C-alpha positions in Angstrom: 40.4 62.8 129.7 43.9 63.8 130.8 44.8 67.4 131.4 48.3 68.4 130.6 50.0 70.8 132.9 51.4 73.7 130.9 55.2 73.8 130.8 56.9 77.2 131.4 58.3 78.9 128.3 61.8 77.9 127.5 63.2 81.4 127.8 61.8 81.6 131.3 63.5 78.4 132.3 66.7 79.4 130.8 66.6 82.8 132.6 66.0 81.0 135.9 68.9 78.6 135.3 71.2 81.5 134.5 70.0 83.4 137.5 70.6 80.4 139.8 74.1 80.0 138.3 74.9 83.7 138.7 73.6 83.7 142.3 75.6 80.6 143.2 78.7 82.1 141.6 78.3 85.3 143.7 77.8 83.4 146.9 80.8 81.2 146.2 82.9 84.2 145.5 81.8 85.8 148.7 82.7 82.6 150.6 86.1 82.5 149.0 86.7 86.2 149.9 85.6 85.6 153.5 88.0 82.7 153.8 90.9 84.7 152.4 90.2 87.6 154.7 90.0 85.3 157.7 93.4 83.8 156.9 95.8 85.8 159.1 99.0 83.9 158.3 101.9 86.4 157.9 100.0 89.4 159.2 102.8 90.5 161.5 105.2 91.1 158.6 102.7 92.4 156.1 103.6 95.6 154.2 100.0 96.8 154.5 100.3 96.9 158.3 103.4 99.0 158.0 101.8 101.3 155.5 98.8 101.7 157.8 101.1 102.6 160.7 103.0 105.1 158.6 99.7 106.8 157.5 98.5 106.9 161.1 101.7 108.6 162.2 101.5 111.1 159.4 97.9 111.9 160.3 98.9 112.3 164.0 101.8 114.7 163.1 99.5 116.7 160.8 96.8 117.0 163.5 99.4 118.1 166.0 100.8 120.8 163.7 97.3 122.0 163.0 96.4 122.3 166.7 99.7 124.1 167.4 99.0 126.5 164.6 95.5 127.2 165.8 96.8 127.7 169.4 99.4 130.2 168.2 96.9 132.1 166.1 94.6 132.4 169.1 97.5 133.4 171.3 98.4 136.2 169.0 94.8 137.6 169.0 94.5 137.8 172.8 95.1 141.3 174.0 97.8 142.1 176.7 96.3 142.3 180.1 96.0 145.9 181.4 96.6 146.5 185.0 93.7 148.2 186.8 94.2 151.9 187.7 94.5 152.6 191.4 
């Protein structure tokens, strides 16, 4: 008497295949993205580097102006020194 092993339902197998295909696609896309990000040809002339530098300079100027403004406000609020009476 032979016992037959039950086969999984067809929908379950199809879902497993689609899951494996989707997983492999995501992993492959991740590998391609990593290779593209690791490629540094032409980095010295890239516009994104110049834009990053311009934004950094603008932030530094804004921070400097903010600090100067805070210092001037604090300076205006300090009372004049009063000489001690003899």
